[in-house]
FIZAVO-163268 format. One line per 10 residues: their letters; for each residue x, y, z of N, C-alpha, C, O, CB. Coordinates in steps of 0.2 Angstrom, whole numbers. Atoms other than C-alpha are relative to their C-alpha. Glycine has a CB too. Layout:
BEGIN
a) X Y Z X Y Z X Y Z X Y Z X Y Z | ...;
END
This chain:
BEGIN
xxxxxxxxxx) 1 0 8 384 -178 83 7 0 -3 11 4 -3 -4 6 -2 | -8 3 1 400 -187 75 3 5 -5 -1 6 -10 2 -8 -3 | -3 -5 5 411 -174 65 0 -3 -7 -1 -9 -7 8 2 2 | -1 1 6 412 -175 46 6 -4 -2 10 0 -4 -2 5 -2 | -6 2 1 426 -186 42 4 4 -7 9 6 -5 0 -8 0 | -3 -3 6 432 -179 24 -5 7 -3 -9 5 -7 1 -6 -4 | 3 -6 2 426 -161 19 5 2 -6 11 1 -6 0 6 5 | -4 0 5 432 -158 1 0 8 -2 -5 10 -4 -2 -6 -7 | -2 -7 1 440 -139 -1 -4 5 1 -6 9 -4 2 1 -6 | 7 -4 -2 426 -130 8 1 8 -1 7 9 -1 -3 -2 10;
xxxxxxxxxx) 1 -8 1 423 -110 5 3 2 5 4 -1 10 -7 2 -1 | -2 -2 -7 430 -98 17 -5 1 4 -6 -1 10 4 7 1 | 7 -2 -5 411 -93 21 -1 -5 3 -6 -4 6 -7 1 -4 | 1 6 -3 411 -110 28 4 0 7 3 -5 11 1 -5 -4 | -6 2 -6 426 -109 42 -4 5 6 -7 11 5 10 3 -2 | 1 -2 -7 422 -107 60 4 0 4 3 -1 10 -4 -3 3 | -4 -2 -5 437 -104 66 6 6 -2 6 8 -8 2 -8 2 | -3 -6 3 451 -91 64 6 -2 4 9 3 5 -4 7 2 | -7 1 -2 467 -100 72 6 2 -4 12 2 -2 0 -6 0 | -5 -1 5 477 -95 58 -1 5 -5 -5 5 -10 0 -7 -3;
xxxxxxxxxx) 3 -6 3 477 -78 51 8 3 -2 13 2 2 -5 5 5 | -8 -3 2 492 -67 41 3 2 7 9 0 7 -1 7 -7 | -4 -1 -5 497 -60 57 1 -4 6 3 -2 11 -1 5 1 | 0 7 -4 496 -77 66 4 -4 -3 1 -9 -2 -6 -3 1 | 0 6 4 506 -88 55 5 -4 4 10 -2 6 2 2 -8 | -3 4 -4 512 -103 64 7 -3 -3 8 -3 -9 -5 -6 1 | -6 3 4 529 -111 62 -1 -9 -4 -3 -14 0 8 0 6 | 1 5 3 528 -126 49 6 -3 -1 11 0 -3 -5 1 -6 | -6 4 1 540 -140 51 -2 -7 -6 -6 -11 -6 2 -2 9 | 0 4 6 544 -149 33 3 -7 5 7 -5 9 5 3 -7;
xxxxxxxxxx) -1 6 -4 547 -168 41 2 -6 -7 -2 -9 -11 -9 -3 5 | -2 4 6 557 -177 27 5 -5 0 11 -4 1 3 4 -5 | -5 6 -1 564 -195 27 4 0 -7 0 1 -12 -4 -7 2 | -5 3 5 579 -199 14 4 -6 0 4 -9 6 5 4 -1 | -5 6 3 590 -212 7 2 -1 -6 -1 -5 -10 -2 -6 2 | -1 -1 8 599 -209 -8 -5 2 -5 -6 0 -10 0 -6 -3 | 4 -3 2 588 -198 -14 2 7 -5 -2 11 -6 -4 2 6 | -4 -7 3 600 -185 -23 -5 1 -6 -6 7 -7 8 -1 -3 | 5 -3 7 588 -186 -40 -5 3 2 -7 7 -2 -4 -6 -6 | 8 -4 -3 573 -180 -30 2 8 2 2 13 0 -4 -4 7;
xxxxxxxxxx) -1 -5 -6 579 -169 -16 1 7 -1 -1 12 2 6 -1 4 | -1 -7 3 586 -154 -24 -9 3 -3 -11 7 1 6 0 -7 | 6 -2 1 569 -150 -31 -6 0 5 -11 2 3 -1 -2 -5 | 4 2 -7 559 -155 -15 3 7 4 0 13 4 3 -8 4 | -3 -6 -5 569 -143 -4 0 6 -2 -2 11 1 7 -2 2 | 0 -6 3 570 -129 -16 -8 3 0 -9 9 3 3 -3 -9 | 6 -1 0 552 -128 -18 -3 2 6 -7 6 7 -3 -5 -3 | 2 -2 -7 550 -128 1 3 8 0 0 13 -1 5 -6 7 | -2 -6 -1 562 -113 3 -3 6 -2 -3 12 1 4 1 -2 | 2 -7 5 554 -103 -11 -6 0 1 -9 4 -3 1 -1 -8;
xxxxxxxxxx) 8 -1 -3 536 -104 -1 1 8 0 7 10 2 -3 -4 9 | 2 -5 -3 530 -87 1 -2 0 6 -7 2 7 -4 3 -4 | 3 2 -8 529 -91 20 7 2 3 13 0 1 -2 -9 1 | -6 -4 -5 540 -82 34 2 -5 5 7 -4 9 -3 7 4 | 1 3 -7 539 -96 47 2 -7 -2 -3 -11 -1 -8 1 3 | 0 8 1 547 -113 42 7 -3 1 12 0 -1 -3 -1 -7 | -6 2 -1 560 -125 46 0 -8 -5 -6 -10 -7 2 0 7 | -1 6 5 566 -142 35 3 -4 6 7 -1 9 5 1 -7 | -2 5 -3 569 -157 46 2 -6 -5 -2 -7 -10 -6 -2 4 | -4 3 5 580 -170 37 1 -7 4 5 -6 9 6 3 -4;
xxxxxxxxxx) -1 8 -4 580 -190 44 2 -4 -5 -2 -6 -8 -5 -4 3 | -5 4 5 593 -199 32 1 -8 3 2 -9 9 9 5 0 | 0 7 -3 593 -218 33 9 -1 -3 10 -6 -7 -7 -6 -5 | -8 -1 1 614 -215 30 0 -2 -9 1 -8 -11 4 -7 6 | 0 1 6 614 -212 12 7 -1 -4 13 1 -1 -4 5 -2 | -7 1 2 628 -216 0 3 4 -6 9 5 -8 0 -7 -2 | -2 -5 6 627 -204 -13 0 9 3 3 10 8 -8 -1 -7 | -1 -8 -1 625 -184 -13 -6 1 5 -6 7 6 0 6 -6 | 7 -3 -4 608 -183 -3 2 4 6 -2 9 7 -4 -6 2 | -2 -5 -5 617 -175 13 3 7 -1 1 12 2 3 -3 4;
xxxxxxxxxx) -2 -6 2 627 -164 3 -6 6 -2 -6 12 -1 5 -2 -6 | 7 -5 3 610 -157 -5 -4 3 7 -5 9 9 -7 -7 -4 | 5 -2 -5 601 -157 10 3 6 6 0 9 10 -2 -6 4 | -3 -4 -5 615 -147 20 0 7 -3 0 12 1 8 -2 1 | 1 -9 2 612 -131 7 -7 2 3 -8 8 2 1 3 -9 | 7 -3 0 594 -130 13 -2 -1 7 -8 0 9 -5 -3 -6 | 2 1 -7 595 -136 32 5 -2 4 8 -7 1 -5 -3 1 | -3 4 -5 605 -139 48 -2 -5 3 2 -9 5 2 3 4 | 1 3 -3 594 -149 54 -1 -8 -2 -6 -10 -3 -5 2 3 | 0 7 3 599 -167 48 2 -5 6 6 -5 10 7 0 -6;
xxxxxxxxxx) -1 5 -5 598 -182 58 0 -9 -3 -2 -10 -9 -6 1 6 | 0 6 2 601 -201 56 -4 -5 2 -5 -6 8 5 -2 0 | 4 6 -4 590 -217 58 -1 -4 -6 -4 -2 -12 -8 1 4 | 0 5 5 592 -234 48 -6 -3 0 -7 -7 -5 6 -4 0 | 7 4 -3 574 -240 56 -4 1 -7 -2 4 -12 -4 5 7 | 6 1 5 558 -243 46 -4 7 0 -5 11 4 -6 -8 3 | 3 -6 2 549 -229 38 -4 4 6 -5 10 6 -4 -1 -5 | 4 -2 -4 537 -228 53 3 3 6 -1 7 10 -3 -4 2 | -5 -1 -5 552 -225 65 2 7 -2 1 11 2 5 -4 0 | -4 -7 2 560 -211 54 -5 5 2 -5 10 6 1 -1 -10;
xxxxxxxxxx) 5 -6 -1 545 -201 53 -3 2 7 -6 8 8 -5 -2 -4 | 2 -3 -7 540 -200 70 7 3 4 7 8 7 -3 -8 6 | -5 -4 -2 559 -195 74 0 7 -4 0 12 0 6 -4 -1 | 0 -7 3 558 -180 61 -5 3 5 -2 7 9 -3 0 -9 | 4 -2 -5 542 -177 71 3 4 8 2 9 10 -4 -5 0 | -4 -2 -8 552 -178 89 4 5 -2 3 10 2 5 -6 3 | -4 -6 1 566 -165 82 -4 6 -3 -1 12 -3 5 -1 -5 | 2 -8 3 554 -152 74 -3 4 5 -3 1 11 -7 0 -6 | 1 -5 -5 547 -138 83 -6 3 -2 -8 7 2 4 5 0 | 5 -3 3 532 -133 73 -7 -1 2 -9 -6 4 1 -3 -6;
xxxxxxxxxx) 8 2 -2 514 -132 77 -4 -4 -5 -9 -8 -3 -4 8 2 | 3 2 7 509 -137 58 9 -6 -1 15 -5 0 0 9 -8 | -5 6 3 520 -154 53 -2 -1 -7 -7 -3 -8 1 -8 6 | 1 3 7 521 -157 34 4 -7 1 10 -7 2 5 6 -5 | -3 6 1 525 -176 34 0 -2 -10 -4 -4 -14 -7 -6 5 | -2 0 9 533 -175 14 5 -4 -1 10 -5 3 4 8 -3 | -4 4 4 541 -187 4 7 4 -3 7 10 -4 -4 -2 -4 | -6 -4 3 558 -182 -3 -1 1 -6 3 5 -9 6 -3 0 | 0 -1 6 551 -183 -20 -5 4 -1 -8 4 -7 1 -4 -3 | 7 -7 3 537 -169 -18 2 5 -1 6 8 2 -5 2 6;
xxxxxxxxxx) -2 -6 0 538 -154 -26 -7 5 0 -12 3 -3 6 1 -6 | 5 -4 -1 528 -140 -22 -1 5 -6 4 9 -8 0 4 6 | -1 -4 7 522 -130 -38 -1 7 -1 0 9 -7 -5 -3 -5 | -4 -6 1 522 -113 -34 0 2 8 0 -2 13 -4 5 -4 | -3 -3 -6 525 -101 -20 -5 2 4 -3 2 10 4 7 -1 | 4 0 -5 509 -99 -12 -4 -5 2 -9 -4 4 -4 5 -1 | 3 4 -1 504 -115 -9 0 -1 6 -5 -4 8 1 -5 -3 | -1 1 -8 508 -116 9 -5 4 3 -9 3 7 8 3 2 | 4 -6 -3 500 -100 13 -8 -1 -1 -12 1 3 2 8 -2 | 5 -2 3 485 -103 4 -3 -7 3 -9 -7 6 0 1 -7;
xxxxxxxxxx) 3 6 -4 483 -123 11 0 1 8 -4 -3 11 3 -5 -2 | 1 -1 -7 485 -118 28 -6 3 3 -8 1 9 6 4 2 | 3 -4 -2 471 -107 29 -8 -5 2 -13 -3 5 -1 7 -5 | 4 5 -1 460 -123 28 -2 -2 7 -7 -3 10 1 -4 -4 | 3 2 -7 462 -127 45 -5 5 5 -6 4 11 5 -1 4 | 6 -4 -5 450 -113 49 -7 -3 -2 -12 -1 1 0 10 -1 | 5 3 -1 438 -123 44 -6 -2 5 -12 -2 5 1 -3 -2 | 3 2 -7 434 -131 61 5 0 4 11 1 2 -4 -6 1 | -5 0 -4 444 -133 77 0 -8 0 6 -10 2 0 4 6 | -2 8 2 442 -153 73 2 -2 -6 1 -8 -7 -5 -4 1;
xxxxxxxxxx) -4 4 5 452 -154 58 8 0 2 11 4 5 -1 4 -7 | -7 2 -2 468 -163 59 3 1 -5 8 4 -4 1 -6 3 | -4 1 6 474 -164 42 -2 5 -5 -8 6 -6 -1 -6 -2 | 2 -2 7 474 -155 25 5 -5 -4 11 -5 -3 2 8 -2 | -3 4 4 478 -168 12 -1 1 -7 -6 0 -9 -2 -5 1 | 0 -3 5 482 -161 -5 0 -6 -6 3 -12 -5 7 6 0 | -3 5 4 480 -171 -21 7 -1 -4 10 4 -5 -4 0 -6 | -5 1 3 494 -178 -29 0 -1 -8 -4 -4 -10 1 -6 2 | -1 2 8 500 -178 -48 5 -1 -3 11 0 0 -4 4 -3 | -7 1 5 513 -181 -60 2 7 -1 -2 11 -1 -2 -4 -9;
xxxxxxxxxx) -5 -6 2 526 -168 -64 -4 1 -8 -6 -3 -11 11 -2 0 | 1 -2 6 521 -158 -80 8 -4 -6 14 -4 -4 0 9 1 | -4 2 5 531 -167 -95 3 -6 4 9 -8 2 6 5 -3 | -2 5 -2 532 -183 -85 -1 -7 -3 -6 -8 -7 -2 0 5 | 1 5 5 534 -201 -92 -7 -3 1 -11 -3 5 5 -5 1 | 7 3 1 518 -211 -97 -1 -5 7 -7 -6 9 -2 -5 -7 | 0 5 -6 521 -223 -82 -3 5 7 -8 4 11 9 -4 0 | 2 -3 -4 521 -209 -70 -7 4 1 -9 5 7 3 2 -1 | 6 -1 -1 505 -202 -78 -4 -4 2 -9 -3 7 -2 3 -4 | 6 5 -3 495 -217 -77 1 -2 8 -4 -3 11 0 -8 -4;
xxxxxxxxxx) 0 0 -8 501 -220 -59 -7 5 3 -13 4 5 7 2 4 | 4 -5 -3 494 -204 -54 -9 1 -4 -13 4 -1 4 7 -2 | 5 -2 4 479 -204 -67 -4 -7 4 -10 -7 5 0 1 -11 | 4 7 -3 473 -222 -58 -1 2 7 -5 -1 10 5 -8 -1 | 0 -1 -6 478 -214 -41 -7 3 2 -11 1 6 7 6 1 | 7 -6 -1 464 -199 -43 -6 -5 0 -9 -6 6 -1 6 -9 | 6 5 0 451 -213 -49 -2 -4 5 -8 -5 5 1 -4 -3 | 2 4 -4 453 -224 -35 -2 5 7 -7 5 11 6 -5 0 | 4 -4 -4 453 -209 -23 -7 2 -1 -10 3 4 2 4 0 | 7 -5 1 437 -201 -30 -5 -5 1 -10 -4 4 -2 4 -8;
xxxxxxxxxx) 5 5 -2 430 -219 -29 -1 -1 10 -6 -3 13 3 -7 -4 | -1 1 -8 435 -220 -10 -4 5 4 -7 4 8 8 0 4 | 4 -4 -4 428 -205 -6 -7 1 -2 -11 4 1 4 7 1 | 6 0 0 412 -207 -14 -4 -6 4 -9 -6 6 -1 0 -6 | 1 7 -5 410 -225 -5 1 3 7 -3 1 11 4 -7 -1 | -1 -1 -6 417 -217 11 4 -7 1 3 -10 6 -8 2 5 | -4 7 -1 428 -232 11 8 2 0 10 6 -5 -1 -6 -7 | -9 -1 -1 449 -232 16 0 6 5 -5 11 5 5 2 -8 | 0 -6 -4 457 -221 29 4 6 -5 8 4 -9 4 -1 9 | -2 -6 3 462 -204 21 4 5 3 2 7 8 -4 2 -2;
xxxxxxxxxx) -3 -5 -4 475 -191 23 5 -2 3 7 2 8 -4 2 5 | -4 2 -4 488 -200 29 9 2 -4 13 3 1 -2 -8 0 | -5 -1 3 503 -196 17 2 7 -3 -4 10 -5 1 -5 -4 | -2 -6 3 511 -180 10 -5 5 1 -7 9 -3 0 -2 -6 | 5 -5 -3 500 -170 21 2 4 6 7 3 9 -7 -4 3 | -2 -2 -5 499 -156 34 -4 -1 6 -10 -3 5 1 5 0 | 3 3 -7 495 -160 52 1 6 4 7 9 4 3 -8 3 | -2 -2 -5 492 -152 66 4 -3 7 2 -8 10 -5 2 2 | -2 4 -6 503 -155 80 -1 -4 6 2 -9 9 2 1 0 | 5 2 -6 492 -157 94 -4 -7 0 -7 -10 4 -6 6 1;
xxxxxxxxxx) 5 6 3 482 -170 84 4 -5 0 2 -10 3 -3 0 -8 | -3 6 1 497 -181 81 2 0 7 1 -6 9 6 0 -5 | -2 3 -8 503 -180 100 -5 -2 2 -4 -8 5 2 5 6 | 7 5 -3 485 -186 104 0 -6 -1 -4 -10 2 -6 3 -1 | 1 7 4 488 -201 93 6 -5 5 6 -11 5 2 1 -10 | -6 3 -3 505 -204 104 5 -1 -5 9 4 -5 -2 -6 5 | -5 1 5 515 -210 90 -3 -4 -6 -8 -7 -6 6 -2 3 | 0 3 7 517 -216 71 2 -8 3 7 -9 6 6 4 -5 | -2 8 0 519 -237 72 7 0 -2 8 1 -9 -4 -6 -5 | -7 1 2 538 -238 71 1 -7 -2 7 -8 -4 5 2 5;
xxxxxxxxxx) -3 7 3 538 -257 66 -5 0 -6 -5 -5 -8 -1 -7 6 | 3 -1 7 528 -252 50 5 3 -5 8 9 -4 -8 5 1 | -5 -5 6 540 -246 34 -5 1 -5 -5 7 -6 7 -4 -3 | 3 -2 5 528 -247 20 -9 2 2 -13 -3 2 1 -6 -6 | 8 -1 -1 509 -240 24 0 2 8 -5 1 12 -6 -8 -1 | 0 -5 -6 513 -230 40 -5 4 0 -8 5 5 5 3 1 | 4 -4 2 503 -218 32 -7 0 1 -10 5 3 1 0 -5 | 6 2 -2 488 -228 34 -2 -1 6 -8 0 8 -2 -6 -3 | 1 0 -6 491 -231 51 -3 5 3 -8 6 6 4 -3 3 | 3 -6 -4 491 -213 55 -6 2 -1 -9 4 4 3 6 0;
xxxxxxxxxx) 6 -1 1 477 -210 46 -6 -4 2 -12 -2 2 -1 1 -5 | 5 5 -4 467 -223 54 -2 2 7 -8 3 10 4 -7 1 | 1 -2 -9 471 -218 73 -2 8 -1 -5 10 4 9 0 5 | 3 -7 -1 466 -199 68 -6 -1 -1 -10 2 3 3 5 -4 | 6 1 2 451 -205 60 -5 -3 7 -11 -1 9 0 -6 -8 | 4 3 -9 446 -216 79 0 6 3 -5 6 7 6 -6 5 | 0 -6 -4 451 -199 87 -8 3 -2 -12 6 2 7 5 0 | 7 -5 2 435 -191 77 3 6 -3 1 11 0 -6 3 7 | -1 -5 1 445 -180 68 -3 2 -8 -5 -3 -12 6 0 3 | 1 -1 8 443 -172 50 4 1 -4 10 3 -2 -3 3 -2;
xxxxxxxxxx) -4 -1 5 451 -171 35 -3 6 -5 -9 7 -7 2 -7 -3 | 1 -7 6 453 -156 21 2 -5 -6 8 -7 -6 5 9 1 | -3 1 7 455 -163 4 0 7 -5 -4 11 -6 -4 -6 -5 | -1 -6 3 463 -150 -5 2 -1 -7 5 -6 -8 5 5 3 | 0 2 5 463 -149 -25 5 4 -2 8 1 -7 -5 1 -3 | -7 -2 3 478 -138 -29 5 -4 3 6 -4 9 2 7 2 | -4 5 -1 490 -151 -30 7 0 2 10 4 -1 0 -2 -4 | -8 1 2 508 -157 -26 3 -5 -6 2 -11 -7 3 -3 6 | -4 5 5 520 -164 -38 3 -5 3 6 -5 9 5 4 -3 | -1 5 -4 523 -180 -33 6 -6 -6 5 -11 -10 -9 -4 3;
xxxxxxxxxx) -5 2 6 539 -186 -44 2 -9 2 7 -10 5 8 5 0 | -2 5 -2 539 -204 -41 -2 -7 -6 -2 -5 -12 -5 0 7 | 2 5 4 535 -222 -50 2 4 -9 -2 6 -13 -9 -3 2 | -3 -3 7 545 -214 -66 0 -7 -5 -2 -6 -11 9 3 1 | 0 6 6 547 -232 -76 -4 -6 5 -4 -6 12 8 -3 -4 | 3 7 -3 538 -248 -73 4 -3 5 2 -6 10 -2 -5 -6 | -7 5 -5 555 -257 -65 -1 4 5 -1 0 10 10 -1 -3 | 0 -3 -4 553 -243 -52 -7 0 5 -8 1 11 3 5 -2 | 6 3 -4 535 -247 -49 1 -8 3 2 -9 8 -8 1 -4 | -2 7 -3 538 -266 -48 3 0 6 1 -4 11 4 -4 -4;
xxxxxxxxxx) -5 1 -6 551 -263 -36 -4 2 6 -5 -2 11 6 5 -1 | 4 -4 -4 541 -253 -25 -6 -4 4 -8 -4 9 -3 5 -5 | 6 4 -3 526 -265 -25 1 -5 5 -3 -7 8 -5 -3 -5 | -2 6 -4 536 -278 -15 1 4 6 2 0 11 8 -4 -3 | 2 -4 -7 536 -265 0 -6 0 2 -8 0 8 2 7 -1 | 7 -1 -2 518 -264 -1 -2 -7 2 -5 -8 8 -5 2 -7 | 3 7 -2 517 -282 -2 2 -3 5 -2 -7 8 1 -4 -6 | -3 0 -6 527 -284 12 -4 0 6 -5 -5 9 4 6 1 | 2 -2 -6 518 -276 23 -9 -2 -1 -11 -3 5 2 8 2 | 6 0 0 499 -280 17 -2 -7 1 -7 -9 4 -3 2 -6;
xxxxxxxxxx) 1 6 1 501 -298 14 0 -3 9 -3 -8 11 6 -4 -6 | -1 1 -7 505 -299 33 -7 2 5 -10 -1 9 7 4 2 | 5 -3 -2 491 -287 38 -6 0 -2 -10 -1 2 1 4 0 | 7 1 5 478 -288 27 -2 8 -2 0 13 1 -8 -4 4 | 0 -7 3 473 -273 17 -6 3 6 -7 9 6 -4 0 -11 | 5 -4 -4 459 -268 31 5 5 4 3 10 7 -6 -6 6 | -3 -8 -3 474 -257 38 -1 5 -5 0 10 -3 7 0 2 | 3 -6 2 469 -247 23 -7 2 1 -9 8 -1 2 1 -6 | 8 -1 0 451 -247 27 -3 -4 -6 -8 -1 -9 -3 8 0 | 3 2 6 448 -259 12 1 -6 2 6 -9 4 2 3 -6;
xxxxxxxxxx) -2 10 1 444 -278 10 2 -1 -6 4 3 -10 -7 -7 0 | -5 0 6 451 -288 -3 -6 1 -7 -4 2 -13 5 -8 -1 | 4 -2 4 435 -286 -12 0 6 -3 -1 7 -9 -5 -1 2 | 0 -6 1 436 -268 -11 6 2 -6 6 7 -10 0 3 7 | -7 -1 4 454 -269 -18 1 -2 -7 5 0 -11 5 -3 3 | 1 2 8 448 -281 -34 -3 3 -3 -2 4 -9 -3 -6 -1 | 6 -5 6 434 -269 -38 4 6 -3 3 9 -9 -9 4 5 | -5 -6 2 448 -255 -38 2 -2 -7 1 1 -12 6 1 6 | -5 1 7 459 -262 -51 -3 -5 -6 0 -5 -11 7 -4 3 | 3 2 5 449 -272 -61 -6 1 -2 -8 -3 -6 0 -5 0;
xxxxxxxxxx) 6 -5 1 432 -262 -63 1 6 0 -1 9 -5 -4 -1 5 | -2 -5 0 438 -246 -59 6 2 -7 6 4 -12 3 0 8 | -6 1 5 456 -248 -67 -2 -1 -7 2 3 -11 5 -6 2 | 1 2 7 450 -255 -84 -6 3 -2 -7 2 -8 1 -7 -1 | 3 -4 1 436 -244 -84 3 7 -2 0 10 -7 -3 0 4 | -4 -7 0 448 -228 -82 5 -1 -8 6 3 -12 4 1 7 | -3 1 6 458 -238 -96 -3 3 -5 0 8 -8 -1 -5 -2 | 4 0 6 445 -238 -109 -2 8 -1 -2 10 -7 -6 -5 0 | 1 -6 0 440 -220 -105 5 5 -1 4 11 -4 -2 1 6 | -5 -5 1 455 -212 -105 4 -2 -8 8 2 -11 6 -2 7;
xxxxxxxxxx) -3 0 7 461 -221 -123 -5 3 -3 -2 7 -7 1 -7 -2 | 5 0 5 444 -219 -131 -3 7 0 -5 10 -5 -5 -5 1 | 4 -8 -1 438 -202 -124 6 6 2 5 12 1 -7 -1 9 | -5 -5 -1 453 -193 -118 5 0 -2 9 4 -1 1 1 5 | -7 0 4 467 -201 -130 4 1 6 8 5 4 1 6 -5 | -5 0 -6 478 -202 -115 2 -7 0 -1 -12 2 -3 2 7 | -3 5 4 490 -215 -122 3 -2 7 5 -8 7 5 3 -7 | -2 3 -6 496 -217 -104 -2 -8 3 1 -12 6 -1 5 5 | 5 5 -2 483 -230 -100 1 -7 -4 -2 -12 -2 -7 3 -2 | -1 6 3 490 -241 -113 5 -4 4 8 -8 1 1 0 -6;
xxxxxxxxxx) -5 3 -5 502 -246 -98 -4 -3 5 0 -7 9 4 5 4 | 4 4 -4 489 -253 -88 -1 -5 2 0 -6 8 -3 1 -1 | -2 6 -1 489 -269 -91 6 -3 5 6 -6 10 1 -2 -7 | -5 2 -3 507 -270 -87 1 2 8 5 -1 11 5 2 -4 | -3 -2 -6 508 -260 -72 -5 -5 5 -3 -6 11 0 8 1 | 2 4 -4 494 -271 -65 3 -7 1 3 -10 6 -7 0 -1 | -2 7 1 502 -287 -71 6 1 7 6 -2 12 5 -1 -10 | -7 -4 -5 519 -278 -61 -4 -3 9 -3 -7 13 1 12 -1 | 3 1 -8 508 -277 -44 -3 -8 2 -2 -11 8 -8 6 -1 | 1 8 -1 501 -295 -45 5 -4 1 5 -7 6 -3 -4 -6;
xxxxxxxxxx) -4 5 -1 516 -303 -48 4 2 5 6 -3 9 4 -1 -6 | -4 -2 -9 525 -294 -33 -5 -3 5 -2 -5 11 2 9 2 | 3 2 -7 511 -299 -22 -2 -8 1 -3 -11 7 -7 4 1 | -2 8 2 512 -317 -29 6 -2 3 7 -6 7 2 -1 -9 | -7 3 -3 528 -318 -26 2 0 7 6 -4 10 5 3 -2 | 1 -1 -6 527 -311 -10 -2 -5 5 1 -9 8 -3 5 1 | 3 6 -5 514 -323 -2 2 -6 -2 -1 -10 1 -7 -1 0 | -3 5 1 523 -337 -10 6 -1 6 7 -6 10 1 1 -8 | -5 0 -5 537 -333 1 -1 -1 7 3 -5 11 2 4 -1 | 3 0 -8 528 -330 17 -2 -7 -1 0 -11 4 -7 7 2;
xxxxxxxxxx) 1 8 -1 521 -347 14 5 -4 2 5 -7 8 -2 -3 -4 | -6 3 -1 538 -355 12 3 2 8 4 -2 12 6 4 -6 | -2 -1 -7 544 -346 28 -3 -1 5 0 -2 10 1 6 2 | 4 3 -6 530 -351 39 1 -7 0 1 -11 5 -9 2 0 | -1 7 -1 532 -368 33 7 -2 3 7 -7 6 -2 -4 -7 | -6 1 -2 551 -368 38 1 1 7 6 -1 10 3 4 -3 | -1 -1 -7 548 -360 55 -3 -6 2 1 -10 6 -3 8 3 | 4 5 -2 534 -374 58 5 -6 1 6 -8 7 -5 -2 -6 | -4 7 0 546 -388 53 6 2 5 9 -3 8 2 -3 -10 | -6 -1 -5 561 -380 63 -3 -1 8 1 -3 12 4 7 -1;
xx) 2 1 -7 549 -380 79 -1 -7 0 0 -9 6 -6 5 3 | 1 8 0 545 -399 75 5 -3 3 5 -10 4 -2 -3 -7;
END
């Protein structure tokens, strides 16, 4: 019998394992890539060390920052390493330098919202011995910009749809993982920069592992402005115009449906029912994403044409 892929925050009465208890708390390694993240790293690391948890370490792998990132990191950990490679390579290096039984693959702009978040989240590994991943909801910071609020409003709607339809690879980024499960898939794809989390979750799913979705969220301080959103779309476009959206477990039809049906439905409900003015920016967000993918696709076509002409 195949194990259930996604379980939404089960009750403790449903737990069948007792591998994590208060008298046997595992070492948790927070593995964080950085590069010029002085504006978000302080809050991220402070929220980690302030956890009501006695057994954790922080591993930083930095891409040779030129701002104050390293001086901030040194206030919280001595485990600082350097790698200017792609994000998949950096993530794997952080795992290699870590010692924890539990691996927290976090971005440098994640903020843990309260002191008991970690100890509460870890208990869900007791649901069964088949759980590889605790995948928390991501949400905007309190008093964040309308663009950031919109980004996570949309994220929540798309994730709800993927959960409902059983589509997509889930639980790749900003999650807690069992080290033994990560070691079983050998390593994260070092050749992927944007989307390495989808590759990771795909490999874990192929091994038959389960993901627990946690409603107690993490704050994710990203996409503060439309400009930041637009710039980051080029990273995604560079990957997905080459690999296709099947890397996410989605088809082009799925992506179209998410953005033009679910997205605009969310906009009308958000504006007319919830009175959430952040949804006013949805057409601009969608246009920015389409523009980034269009420009990247055209560049890819010209590059392939040039290569073909040079070979001839």
